[in-house]
Each structure stands twice: as structure tokens, then as C-alpha cells.
C-alpha positions in Angstrom: 123.4 84.3 107.9 120.9 87.0 106.8 119.7 85.1 103.7 118.4 82.3 105.9 116.0 84.4 107.8 112.3 84.7 106.7 110.9 87.8 108.4 108.7 90.6 107.0 110.4 93.3 109.1 113.9 92.1 107.9 112.6 92.5 104.3 111.4 96.0 105.0 114.7 96.9 106.7 116.7 95.6 103.7 114.3 97.3 101.3 115.0 100.6 103.0 118.8 100.1 103.4 119.7 99.0 99.9 118.4 102.1 98.0 120.3 104.3 100.5 123.5 102.3 99.9 122.9 102.6 96.2 122.4 106.4 96.5 125.8 106.7 98.2 127.4 104.5 95.6 125.8 106.6 92.8 127.1 109.8 94.5 130.7 108.5 94.6 130.5 107.1 91.0 129.0 110.2 89.4 129.4 113.3 91.6 132.4 112.9 93.8 134.7 115.0 94.2 133.1 117.8 92.1 129.9 118.2 94.2 129.0 117.7 97.8 126.1 115.4 98.8 124.1 118.5 99.6 124.6 119.9 96.1 123.6 116.6 94.6 120.4 116.5 96.7 119.7 120.1 95.8 119.9 119.2 92.1 117.0 116.8 92.5 114.6 119.8 92.7 115.7 121.2 89.4 116.7 118.1 87.4 113.9 115.6 87.0 116.0 113.3 84.8 118.4 113.0 87.6 115.6 111.8 89.9 114.7 109.2 87.3 118.2 108.0 86.9 118.9 107.7 90.7 115.5 106.1 91.3 116.3 103.4 88.8 119.6 102.6 90.2 118.3 102.7 93.8 115.5 100.3 93.0 117.6 97.9 91.0 119.3 96.5 94.1 115.9 95.9 95.7 114.8 94.0 92.6 117.9 91.8 92.7 117.5 91.2 96.4 113.8 90.5 96.0 114.6 87.9 93.3 117.2 86.2 95.6 114.7 85.9 98.4 111.9 84.6 96.1 114.2 82.0 94.6 115.3 80.8 98.1 111.6 80.7 99.1 111.8 83.3 101.8 108.5 84.7 101.0 107.9 86.9 104.1 111.2 88.7 103.6 110.5 89.1 99.9 107.1 90.6 100.7 108.8 93.2 103.0 111.3 94.1 100.2 108.4 94.3 97.7 106.3 96.6 99.9 109.2 99.1 100.4 110.1 98.9 96.7 106.6 99.8 95.7 106.6 102.7 98.2 109.9 104.0 96.8 108.6 103.7 93.2 105.4 105.5 93.9 107.0 108.3 95.8 109.6 108.6 93.0 106.8 108.9 90.4 104.9 111.5 92.6 108.1 113.5 93.1 109.1 113.3 89.5 105.7 114.4 88.0 104.1 116.5 90.7 107.1 117.8 92.8 
């Protein structure tokens, strides 16, 4: 099972994958069927509060997964998730304030 592995690259892969899954789920929960994915992504450029809301929901899954791996003492995987989470958070802040 995937929770039993302790690998930095696995953590990075999970850290990249979960926010993308969260973005798709957010799209279906808030925008579907009124808007296409392209229209939602285009709205990021004009609506900074939307970027903040989606960033929070996307990073939430990473925080939950990070906590699970820390509690099961899979530190290498947790480090990979943490690194990607920090990269997402910093890029979201840069996009939100300077983009």
C-alpha cells in the first residue's frame, strides 16, 4: 500500500498530484456546468480572491496527507510533500500579489 512507503520522490509526486485533484474537485463543486475549465482558469487572472480560495483548498489536502505521513513516521515522504506544499504556497502568494 502507498502509505507504507517512505520515499522522498513519492512525497513530491503526492504533493503535486493532490492539489491537482483538489482543483478538479473544486471546479466540479463550484463552476460546473456553468463554466468550462478554460473559463475558470481565465478567471484567475482577474479575480485574486478566487486564486486565494482555490489555493487554500488545494493545499488543504497536502496538509492532511503531510499529517498522516508524519504520524506514521514516514519522514522522507512527509518531507517531499512539505517541499511541494511550500513551493505551491510561495507561488500562490507571488501570483496573488505580483501577478
